[in-house]
C-alpha angles and dihedrals in degrees: 000000000000125000118198141156110269120246131206091267089060093065095100091054092045091049090051091054094046088048092051092046094053104030093107093047099053113057093185094047118161123233113278093247092054090047091050090059091050092047091049091053093045093047092049088058093044099041094119095051106032124057126180128208120201137198123214132181091192133353131308108003116091111216099179143013143191125188127205122201114207115211122194112223129213110275122248128199106283092011108068096152107058124162140181127188136207125201110224141175102012111180136161124186108263094240090055098049124115094042099096095258095125091047091050091050093049091046091051093049093045094046091049091051090050091050088054089054104262109166091204140010119209134188133194101215137190112242094253093055097051094094090052092053091045090055087054091056101265115140134192114252129203088204095061105083132170137196123204117219092246089062096046116113117240 
């Protein structure tokens, strides 16, 4: 297995995995080719803030992915270049699961964010994946809170 940072020519493979990951959630889902064009356009605009990491067993098929979103933070005196990161859209083909591919992808994305200076790396996980993230060093935090739009006050 080889993990690498995705390049622009990987967008069709990335789109296929996102499409497979979400096909049961989106009843009006577009064809994978149409989505690939949309993803390519989106990623071109987000290139500086969103990086993808891919896993391959053999060229050229991508069998897994993990994205990391880099978020600049407000500067502080003595720390004018602050950064946080968020792991997003981790997916491995079902027939390839259970081999450590997802863990390797998350580790690669997290390590890259840390090398870029991210003070923290977060992930919004599904319940079943929590133990995997905990094995990779992620911890729950009482200080990290969220508010859904339906609970926002008007």
